[in-house]
C-alpha positions in Angstrom: -5.3 17.5 -42.7 -4.9 15.5 -39.5 -7.6 13.2 -38.6 -6.9 12.8 -34.9 -4.7 15.0 -32.3 -4.2 13.1 -29.1 -4.8 15.3 -25.9 -3.0 14.1 -22.8 -5.2 13.5 -19.7 -4.0 16.4 -17.2 -3.5 13.5 -14.6 -0.6 12.1 -16.3 2.0 14.3 -15.5 0.6 14.8 -11.8 0.7 10.8 -11.7 4.1 10.5 -12.5 4.9 12.9 -9.5 2.6 11.3 -7.2 4.1 7.7 -7.5 3.8 5.5 -4.1 6.6 6.8 -1.9 7.8 6.0 1.6 6.5 7.9 4.5 8.9 10.6 5.2 9.9 11.1 8.9 8.5 14.1 11.0 10.6 17.5 11.1 12.6 18.1 14.0 15.0 16.0 15.9 12.6 15.3 18.7 10.0 14.2 16.3 12.1 12.2 14.4 13.7 10.4 17.7 9.9 9.7 18.8 8.5 8.3 15.4 11.8 6.0 15.2 11.4 5.0 18.5 7.7 4.3 18.4 8.2 2.3 15.0 11.0 0.2 17.1 8.5 -0.6 20.0 5.6 -1.3 17.6 7.7 -3.6 15.7 9.1 -5.5 18.7 5.5 -5.7 20.4 3.9 -6.8 17.0 5.4 -10.3 17.0 4.4 -13.8 18.2 7.6 -14.0 20.3 6.4 -10.9 22.1 2.9 -12.6 22.5 4.9 -15.7 23.8 6.8 -13.7 26.6 3.5 -11.9 27.5 1.6 -15.0 28.0 4.4 -16.2 30.1 4.3 -13.3 32.4 0.4 -13.4 32.5 0.6 -17.2 33.6 3.0 -16.4 36.6 0.0 -14.9 38.2 -2.6 -17.3 37.3 -1.8 -19.3 40.7 -2.6 -16.1 42.6 -5.8 -15.6 40.7 -7.3 -18.8 40.9 -6.8 -19.3 44.6 -8.2 -15.6 45.2 -11.4 -16.6 43.8 -13.7 -16.4 40.8 -14.0 -12.8 40.4 -10.2 -12.5 40.6 -10.0 -15.4 38.0 -12.2 -13.3 35.6 -10.2 -10.0 36.0 -7.0 -11.8 35.4 -8.4 -13.3 32.1 -9.9 -10.3 30.9 -7.5 -7.6 32.1 -3.9 -9.4 32.4 -4.2 -12.6 29.8 -6.3 -10.9 26.9 -5.1 -7.6 27.0 -1.5 -8.5 27.3 -1.5 -11.4 24.8 -3.9 -10.3 22.6 -2.6 -6.9 21.8 0.7 -8.2 20.1 -1.5 -11.0 18.2 -3.6 -8.6 16.8 -0.3 -6.0 15.9 1.0 -9.0 14.2 -2.4 -9.8 12.1 -2.6 -6.2 11.6 1.0 -6.2 10.0 0.1 -9.2 8.0 -3.1 -7.4 6.5 -1.1 -4.4 6.0 1.6 -5.7 4.0 -0.9 -7.7 1.9 -2.4 -4.3 1.2 0.7 -2.5 0.5 1.2 -5.5 -2.2 -2.1 -5.0 -3.6 -1.7 -1.2 -3.9 1.4 -1.9 -5.5 0.3 -4.2 -7.9 -2.9 -1.8 -8.8 0.0 1.4 -9.5 1.9 -1.2 -11.6 -1.1 -2.3 -13.5 -2.3 1.1 -13.9 1.3 2.1 -15.1 1.4 -0.8 -17.7 -2.3 0.3 -19.0 -1.2 3.5 -19.6 2.0 2.6 -21.2 -0.3 0.3 -23.6 -2.5 2.9 -24.2 0.0 5.5 -25.4 1.7 2.9 -27.5 -1.7 2.3 -29.3 -1.9 5.9 -29.3 1.6 6.0 -31.3 -0.3 3.2 -33.5 -2.7 5.1 -34.6 -1.2 8.3 -35.4 1.4 6.1 -37.7 -1.7 4.8 -39.3 -3.3 8.4 -39.5 -0.1 9.4 -41.3 -0.3 6.3 -43.7 -4.0 6.9 -44.5 -3.2 10.9 -45.1 -0.3 9.9 -47.5 -2.7 7.5 -49.3 -5.6 10.2 -49.5 -2.9 12.7 -50.7 -1.7 10.3 -53.5 -5.2 9.1 -54.3 -6.3 13.0 -54.8 -3.1 14.0 -57.1 -3.9 11.0 -59.1 -7.8 11.7 -59.3 -7.2 15.3 -60.7 -7.2 15.6 -64.4 
């Protein structure tokens, strides 16, 4: 008589197949080229060095905007400086936040792996105790018979 039978959760096997993996490249030569080019450009524009370069480019046209008048200066600030420079700075911030989120996701996955491993170890321990208890029960029954 077994006092406990372990039934693994169906998600356990699915989880092993769906461990975090890098995103695959798209199908087709042109799609792969576009994806790689877009990634390279994004990595390049999403740096503080690019933000500095954009700021320098924008500052070249600042004197002309100042001499043209208030409307041109406001337009220069909104359309040239903010859009050009903030684009790169925002991309840098998103990259930093994305890396932190990836680290948290990996840590969460690894924590779940560890918890699952510990739960399986507890299960083995309980099964060993069940076997010992079963043996003791059978020994007691033999000794108790007249």
